[in-house]
C-alpha positions in Angstrom: -34.3 -6.6 -9.3 -37.1 -5.9 -6.6 -35.5 -8.6 -4.2 -35.3 -11.2 -7.2 -32.0 -12.5 -8.7 -31.3 -11.6 -12.3 -29.0 -12.5 -15.0 -28.0 -8.9 -15.4 -24.8 -7.6 -14.4 -24.8 -4.9 -12.1 -22.2 -2.3 -11.2 -20.9 -2.8 -7.6 -18.8 0.1 -6.0 -17.2 0.0 -2.6 -16.2 3.4 -1.4 -13.9 3.4 1.7 -13.0 6.6 3.6 -12.3 7.6 7.1 -15.5 7.7 9.3 -15.0 11.2 10.2 -15.4 12.4 6.6 -19.1 11.2 6.7 -19.9 13.2 9.9 -18.8 16.7 9.0 -21.1 19.4 10.1 -20.5 21.5 7.0 -21.5 18.6 4.8 -24.8 17.4 6.1 -25.5 14.9 3.4 -22.0 13.5 3.2 -22.8 10.0 2.3 -25.7 10.8 -0.1 -23.4 13.0 -2.3 -20.8 10.3 -3.6 -23.7 7.8 -3.8 -25.6 10.0 -6.1 -22.5 11.3 -8.2 -21.0 7.8 -8.5 -24.6 6.6 -9.8 -24.8 9.4 -12.1 -21.2 8.8 -13.5 -21.9 5.2 -14.0 -25.2 5.8 -16.0 -23.3 8.4 -18.2 -20.7 6.0 -19.0 -22.7 2.5 -19.1 -26.1 3.7 -20.1 -29.2 5.2 -18.3 -30.7 1.4 -17.9 -28.0 0.5 -15.5 -28.9 3.3 -12.9 -31.6 1.2 -11.3 -28.9 -1.7 -10.8 -26.1 0.3 -9.4 -25.1 -1.1 -6.0 -23.0 1.2 -3.7 -21.5 0.4 -0.2 -20.0 3.0 1.9 -17.4 1.7 4.5 -16.4 4.1 7.3 -13.0 3.4 8.6 -12.6 4.1 12.1 -9.5 6.5 13.3 -6.5 4.3 14.0 -7.3 1.6 11.4 -5.8 3.1 8.3 -2.1 3.9 7.7 -0.6 6.8 5.8 3.4 6.8 5.0 3.9 3.8 7.1 2.2 5.0 10.3 -1.3 4.3 11.7 -3.5 7.4 10.9 
């Protein structure tokens, strides 16, 4: 906490989506929305005390680096 290691277990969430999904003009806060919603869900499930320890990483996958139904998407 605060840059110091603790013995506490902290939830780590990694969300991977196509990069373009984070740059939609109709969703100006696209990265912030899943971070806030996922953190809220974890706090609801595991208790409010865990909120400050949730670590969430968003990975944007560039076009051509994923596959759907056996073809590069």
